N, C-alpha and C positions, 0 to 999 in steps of 0.2 A: 504494500500500499504506500503510495507516494503522498507526501504532504499536500501537494497541490490538488491531487484527486480528492483527497478527503475534504479539503477546504471547499472545493466546488460542490461536492455532494452535501456537506453540512449546510452550505448556503442555500441550496435548493430545498432541503428539508425545512430550514428556518422559514423560508417564504410560505411554507404550508403549515407553519405553527408547530413543527416538531423540533424539539431541542433536547429531549431525553431519548437515549438509544440504549438498547440492550446489546450485549456482545453479539447475539444472533442477528440483530438488525444490521450491525456493522459488517458482519460476515456476509450477509446477503448483498451488501453494496460492493463487496470485493470477492465474488464467488471463486475466482481462480487462486486465491491465497490459501495455503494449507494452514492447519491448526497452529503449528509451532510458529510459522511466519506471522500469522495473525496476532498471536500473543506478543511477539517481539514488536510488531508494528504498533499495537495498542500501548505497550509500555513506552515506546518512543514518543507517540503522540501525546501521552499524558505528561511525560518529561518536558516536551516542547510546549505544553499548555494549550494544545489544540483541543484537548478533551480533558474533562475532570472526571476522575473515577469517583463516583458518588457512593457506590456500594458494590458488592461482588457482582460482576456482570452487568452493571448499569453505569452509563456514562452521560455526562452533560456537556453540551456545546456552550462553552463560556462566552463565545462571541455572539450568540443568538439574540437577535432583537425581539424574538417572540417569547423569550424567557420572562416569566412574570413573578410577582411577589408571593405566589402560592407554590413555589417550586417544591417545597417539602411535601405538599399534598400530591403533586404530580409524581414525585419520586415514590410515594406510597402506592399509587396506582401501578407504577411500573414494577414495583417489587412484588405485587400480588396480582399478576395478570390472570384473568379468568375467575378471580374471586370477587365477591361483593364486599366492599369495604366502605366504612363511613366513620366520620369523626364522632367521637363520643367521649365518655368518661371526663377526666379533668380538663382536657383541652377545650371541649365545647361548653362544659359547665362554667368555665372561666369566662368564655365569651358571652354567655348568657347572664353573667353576674351572680350566679348561684354559689360560687365559691370565690373566696377572695384571693387565693393563690393564683398567680399567673404563670403557667409553665413557660419558661424561657427556652427557646430553641428546642422545643420538644412538642410532638403531637401524639395523642393517644387515639388509636384507630381500632375499631372493632372490625373483624373480618371473618368471612367464611373460610378463608385460607388458614395457613399455619400461624401460630403465635410466634413472636420473636421480636427482638430489638435490633435496630440497625442504626449505628452511628454513622452519620454522613457529614460531609463538610458544610451542609446547610442546616443541620440540626439532627436531633434524634427522633426516630420513628418507632413507636412502641405498638406492636400489633398484638391484640388479644382475640383469640378465636371465639366465635359465637356459634352456638348450635341453633339459633333462631332461624326459622324458615325465611326464604326469600320474600314471601308475601308479607310476613310479619315485619321484616326489616323495611320493606318498601312502605308499609303503612305507617311506620313510626320514624321515618326519616324524610328529609326533603332535599330537593335539588335546588341550589341557589346559583343563579347565573354568575359565571366567572369563577366558581369554585370547582376544582377538579373532583372533589369527593362529596358525596351526600353528607348531610349533617343530621345527627339525631335530634328529634324533638326534645325539649327540656326534660320532660318526665321519663322519656325513653332512656336518656343519658343517666338519669338518677337510677332507674331500674338496672341499667347495665353496671353501674357502680356497685350497687347492692349485690347483683348476680355474681360478679367476679370477686367479691369480698374486699373491696377497697375501703379506705377510710371515708366514712360518711360524716364524721364529726365536723368537717370543714364546710358542710352545706349550710347556707344561709336559709333557714326555714322560712323567714319572712319573705324572701324573694320567691320561694316556691308558692307560698300562700297568696302573694300578690297575683301571680299568674293564675291561680285557681279562681280568684275573685273576678279577674278580667274575663275569664271564660264564662262564668255564671251569668 
């Protein structure tokens, strides 16, 4: 893989809004390159800062104009392809103002995929597996324009917190009660 070829292909993908690539995606762009040569090329491209290795097998185009402020959520989607994932637990409860702690450089994601934590140059992604059905997840989450991941409704995030045995002492009960009054 030549630098100039990669730069041109990354620019073309950027125009389509693609700035996160898996190792397999990059391999498809250079089908004639063997596995060992591809690995060496990727190492060289990361060293030359044409790519950022965000996680095992996931790369980010640092020059992409399409890169957005929700890169950590885009990475979460890339790390669990084929799984239904949504923001929940402390990350979304903090956004709702239900807990006072604000997770810095960390998101908490419920997923139908595997649990696990990924440290990336853009922050930490904590995945927690859920056995909830797809229908149940869709009924208790929402899609927000501009957000790569679905987000849990407030009470669904609280239920997730209870279900996985996390600290519920930080929940502001008044904030939850205010929400119940608004609905009534």
